[in-house]
Phi, psi and omega in degrees: 000318176298324177291326176296313179294325178291322177288326175292321180291326178296314185292317184287319189261317191256329180298316179301324181297320182284325182288323187255016177294140182246139179274120181242150179269087177281147184293133174269168171303319179292333177275335180273324186293317177302336179283347177267113187259333178210181184300323178301316177291323177296316176291324176297322177291323176297311181296325175298315179295318181294321177292320178298331175274321187283323187294318178294331177293317180300317180291323178299322178287333170295323178291317179297316177300314177302315176299321179298315179297322186286319181288344184297317177056042175089356177288116189293330178290318178285332172294323179290322180295317177296322181296315181295318179294321179296321179295319179289324176296316180293321178297315180296316181291325175293318178297319176298311182287329172295319179292328180289323183291319183293315186293323181285331170294314182291321181296319181295320182293316176297320182294325179292320180289328182282339181277000000 
């Protein structure tokens, strides 16, 4: 019976992944580094990766803060905790997007001077 369950789990979960797997050409380190010409391009790449990682985290924390509000059910301490979490999430998202705006402005200024 255990072997049957194992085979069933394998067929349901892992077999479709192997059958429908798609070969993608992901960028390697050698393909990314030659595209970085100067310090401005390097910083732009770093900010791009930070945003790719940071934006989903910010959205997740907004959802968690919303759930905390819903689950508080009138409890003042839990509402205050959810409000604090929401406040810090907004602060973090403003900081993340503000750093992106500053980096874009600096990159644009550097490009004007280099041309």
